[in-house]
C-alpha positions in Angstrom: 0.1 -5.9 5.5 2.7 -4.8 8.0 4.1 -1.1 7.0 8.3 -1.4 7.6 9.3 1.7 6.6 13.4 2.2 6.5 12.9 6.1 5.7 14.1 9.4 7.6 11.3 11.4 5.9 8.1 9.3 5.6 5.1 11.2 6.8 3.8 8.6 9.9 7.0 7.0 11.3 10.0 8.5 9.2 13.5 7.7 11.1 12.1 5.7 13.7 13.3 2.6 11.8 16.9 3.5 10.0 19.0 1.5 11.9 19.3 -2.0 11.0 18.6 -3.9 14.0 16.0 -1.2 15.4 14.0 -2.1 12.0 14.6 -6.4 11.8 13.3 -6.4 15.4 9.8 -4.4 14.3 9.3 -6.7 11.6 9.5 -9.2 13.4 7.3 -7.5 16.2 5.0 -7.1 12.9 4.9 -10.2 11.9 4.4 -11.7 15.3 1.2 -9.7 16.3 -0.6 -10.8 12.8 0.8 -9.3 9.8 1.1 -11.7 7.3 3.6 -10.0 5.2 5.3 -7.6 6.4 5.9 -4.5 3.4 9.2 -3.1 3.6 10.3 0.5 1.8 13.1 3.1 1.7 12.1 5.8 -0.3 9.0 7.9 1.4 6.6 8.5 -1.1 4.6 10.9 1.2 2.9 13.9 -0.8 5.9 16.2 -2.1 8.7 14.2 -0.9 11.9 14.7 -3.0 12.8 10.7 -4.9 16.1 9.2 -3.6 18.9 7.5 -5.8 18.3 3.6 -6.6 21.5 3.2 -4.6 20.2 4.5 -1.6 16.9 3.3 -1.5 18.3 -0.6 -2.0 21.1 -0.2 1.0 18.7 0.8 3.5 16.0 -2.1 2.2 18.0 -5.1 1.3 20.1 -5.7 5.0 16.6 -5.6 6.7 15.0 -8.1 3.9 17.7 -10.0 4.5 17.3 -10.6 8.4 13.3 -10.8 8.4 14.4 -13.6 5.9 16.4 -15.1 8.3 13.7 -14.7 11.0 11.4 -16.4 9.2 8.7 -13.1 8.3 6.8 -12.8 4.4 7.4 -9.6 3.1 6.9 -7.6 0.5 9.2 -5.2 -1.3 8.3 -1.8 -1.8 9.6 0.4 -4.3 9.0 1.5 -8.0 12.0 0.9 -8.9 13.0 -2.5 -11.0 16.6 -2.7 -9.9 15.2 -2.3 -6.1 13.1 -5.1 -6.5 14.8 -7.5 -8.1 17.8 -6.9 -5.2 14.7 -6.7 -2.4 13.6 -10.2 -4.1 16.9 -12.0 -4.6 17.3 -10.4 -0.9 14.0 -12.9 0.7 11.1 -10.7 -0.3 8.1 -12.7 -2.2 5.8 -9.9 -3.6 6.6 -6.3 -4.6 4.4 -3.9 -4.2 4.8 -0.9 -6.8 3.1 2.0 -5.7 3.2 3.3 -9.7 1.7 0.5 -11.2 4.4 -0.3 -13.3 4.2 2.9 -15.6 7.6 5.0 -13.4 10.0 1.8 -14.5 8.9 0.1 -17.4 11.7 -2.4 -16.8 9.6 -4.1 -13.9 7.6 -6.2 -15.6 10.1 -8.0 -16.8 11.6 -8.3 -13.0 7.5 -9.3 -11.7 7.4 -11.9 -15.1 10.3 -13.6 -14.0 10.2 -14.0 -10.3 6.6 -15.1 -10.9 5.9 -13.3 -7.9 2.0 -11.8 -7.3 2.9 -7.6 -7.5 0.9 -4.5 -6.3 0.0 -2.2 -9.1 -1.4 1.2 -7.5 -3.2 3.5 -9.0 -0.8 6.0 -9.9 -0.2 9.9 -11.8 3.0 10.9 -10.8 5.6 11.3 -8.4 5.5 12.6 -4.9 6.4 15.7 -5.5 3.6 16.5 -8.0 1.2 14.3 -7.7 -1.8 16.3 -5.5 -2.2 19.0 -9.2 -2.9 15.4 -11.2 -6.0 15.0 -8.6 -8.3 16.1 -11.2 -11.5 13.9 -12.5 -14.7 13.7 -13.8 -15.5 10.3 -12.3 -12.9 9.3 -10.2 -14.6 5.5 -9.1 -15.0 5.3 -12.8 -11.1 6.5 -13.9 -9.7 4.3 -11.5 -11.3 1.3 -12.7 -10.4 2.4 -16.1 -6.7 3.1 -15.4 -6.4 -0.1 -13.3 -7.3 -1.9 -15.7 -5.4 -0.7 -18.1 -2.7 -1.2 -16.2 -3.1 -4.7 -15.3 -4.0 -5.3 -19.3 0.0 -4.6 -19.5 1.2 -6.0 -17.4 -0.7 -9.2 -18.4 0.8 -8.4 -22.1 4.3 -8.5 -20.7 4.1 -11.8 -19.2 2.9 -11.6 -16.3 0.8 -14.4 -14.4 -2.8 -12.3 -14.2 -3.0 -15.0 -11.0 -0.4 -12.8 -9.9 -1.6 -9.3 -10.4 -3.2 -7.3 -7.1 -4.8 -4.1 -7.2 -4.8 -0.6 -5.0 -6.4 2.3 -5.6 -4.2 4.7 -4.5 -5.6 6.4 -1.9 -4.5 9.7 -1.2 -1.4 9.5 -4.5 -3.2 12.3 -6.6 -6.3 12.0 -4.8 -7.7 14.9 -2.5 -10.0 13.5 0.5 -13.8 13.5 -1.4 -11.8 11.0 -4.4 -10.7 8.6 -1.4 -14.3 8.6 0.1 -15.3 7.7 -3.2 -12.9 5.0 -3.9 -13.5 3.8 -0.2 -17.3 3.8 -0.6 -17.4 2.4 -3.8 -14.5 -0.1 -3.4 -16.6 -2.9 -5.0 -16.3 -1.4 -8.0 -12.4 -2.1 -8.7 -13.4 -5.8 -6.7 -15.3 -6.4 -9.6 -11.9 -6.1 -12.0 -11.5 -9.7 -10.6 -8.4 -9.0 -9.3 -7.6 -9.2 -5.2 -7.6 -5.6 -4.0 -5.2 -3.9 -1.5 -6.7 -1.0 0.9 -4.1 1.2 2.2 -5.7 4.1 4.6 -3.7 3.7 7.3 -2.3 6.9 9.5 -3.3 9.5 6.0 -4.0 13.0 5.6 -7.9 12.9 4.8 -8.1 10.5 8.3 -6.2 13.5 9.9 -8.8 16.5 8.3 -11.9 14.7 8.8 -11.1 14.4 12.3 -9.9 17.9 12.4 -10.0 20.4 15.2 -12.8 23.2 15.2 -10.3 25.3 14.0 -9.6 23.5 11.2 -6.3 22.2 12.6 -6.2 18.1 11.1 -5.5 15.6 13.8 -2.2 14.6 14.4 -0.8 11.0 13.0 -0.8 9.6 16.1 -5.2 10.5 16.3 -5.3 8.7 14.0 -6.0 4.9 14.4 -9.5 5.1 15.2 -10.5 6.0 12.0 -7.6 3.1 10.3 -9.9 0.4 12.5 -12.9 2.1 11.1 -11.7 2.4 7.5 -10.0 -0.7 7.1 -12.7 -3.1 8.6 -15.1 -1.3 6.4 -13.2 -2.7 3.2 -13.1 -5.9 4.5 -16.2 -5.9 4.5 -16.4 -4.9 1.0 -14.4 -7.5 -0.2 -11.1 -6.0 0.3 -7.7 -8.8 -0.5 -5.4 -6.9 2.0 -5.4 -4.2 4.9 -1.8 -2.2 4.8 -1.7 -0.6 8.3 0.8 0.2 10.7 -0.9 -0.9 13.7 -0.7 -4.8 13.1 -1.8 -5.8 16.5 -5.2 -3.6 16.9 -6.3 -4.1 12.8 -5.6 -7.6 13.7 -7.6 -7.8 16.7 -10.7 -5.6 14.5 -11.0 -8.0 12.3 -10.7 -11.2 14.5 -13.8 -9.8 15.9 -15.3 -9.7 12.6 -14.6 -13.2 11.7 -16.0 -14.2 14.5 -19.4 -12.6 13.8 -19.7 -14.2 10.3 -16.9 -11.9 8.3 -20.5 -9.8 7.2 -20.3 -8.3 3.8 -21.5 -4.3 3.2 -24.0 -4.2 -0.2 -22.6 -3.5 -3.1 -23.0 0.5 -4.0 -26.4 1.0 -6.3 -24.1 2.6 -9.2 -21.9 0.3 -9.4 
């Protein structure tokens, strides 16, 4: 899954693709580089980000989706609003990627059920502006597992086909670095729920902190690509269904090497 942010303030590439032509061309390039799906988002979900209104979000994403769909690019819409998802599906998107797992907008379940499309349910505890204060867990792996299972159960109860549900542990969303690493190490616990799992660590802050300078300065975003590749390969070897990344070609190359060596799998963790 290739990331296409048509926002002015996303943490990694905000402002680069706010122009319609630039956004469409970048989406096509992601597809040609090996993305199976291009994920289009019109609202930043970086920590501390303020929300935009639904009309602004839709105005950002719908023309881009129309342009990319016309070019034959498979698309997901990265939104937590049902109205935006519905407009994006009408414009040509085929997957809903909801960072709130359906919690931000209860109407999202109705849209997903009616469309019959895949719906990514990410683990979420609150909006970007205050989500980090919610990063409190006794056992992050067990709690994220249980909360994702509850979201899947709610989606099914609302009429969503269980075969269309995809789970995402929500790395960096109400998680500190230790939480992210624990979830990465025990990804099989989430996979054992029986749903496909999307893994999205690309360029995130916790990778920058891992690679910090001796004085504690985190590695800047452009220097996090090797760490992103490593986490992506480990997730694939753990059984992840999908990998969401900004740098598609390098990830596709790394996955090609993994497949050529027999797609070796990591052993399950002892406590899973």
